[in-house]
N, C-alpha and C positions, 0 to 999 in steps of 0.2 A: 504494500500500500504506500501511497505517497502522503505528504503532509495534509493535503486537502481532504483526502478520503479518511485519514486518521482523525482529523478534527471533526468531520461531519458524522462519522460513524458513532462517536461516543457522546453525542449531545442529544438532548431531548428532540423529538420531532419538531421540525420547523418548516416553513414554506421552502420548497426546493424546486429548482428547474428540473425538467425531465432529465437533462444531461447530468446534473449533479447527482441525482438519485441513481440513475443508471450506472454511473461510474462507481458508486458504492457497491453495487451488485456485481459489476464486471470491470474491475480496475485494469485488467489486462487488455481490454478491447479499446479501440478508438471510440471517441464519444458517440459518433453516429451509429456505430455497430452496437454499442452498449444500449442506446435508446431503443433501437430496433428489437434487441433481445428482451428488454424490460417490457415493452409494449406487447410482445408476443406472449410473455409469461402472464401478463394481465389478461390478455384475450383468452388464454387457456383456463382462466378462472372466472366462469360466468357470474358467480355470486359476487366476487370482488368487483368485476366490471359494473354490475348492477348497482352495488353500493356506492361506487365512485360516481356513477351517473346521478344517483340520488343526492349526492353531496355537492352537485353543481359542476362536476367534471365534464369537460368537452374535449374531445380528441385534439382539436386544433390549438388548445391552450398549451402554453409552454411551461407553466409553473403549477406544481401541486400545492394545495393548501396544507396546513398543519393536519387537519382532519383526514385529508386524502393520503398523506404520508403515513399517518397512524394506521389507516386501513390497509395500505400496502404492506406495512410491517406486520400487521396482524395475519394477513393471508400468505405472504411470501416469507415471513421471518425477517428479523433484522439482518442487514448485510454484515 
């Protein structure tokens, strides 16, 4: 892990860009590839996707809210 991922991984959930969150789950991938992987994982969890949509998530948005980050951690585990 690098300094950014170390700092982000050990803090309470906070608003994060898709890229920041994706890099926590896949620090070995380039940012674009990490985002693609994260979005694929989310799509494979229909209940997570539904709860994200209920929380105001829209696929075109680039930032997850604190609540959305909490939901992702709940379903995918903390990075």
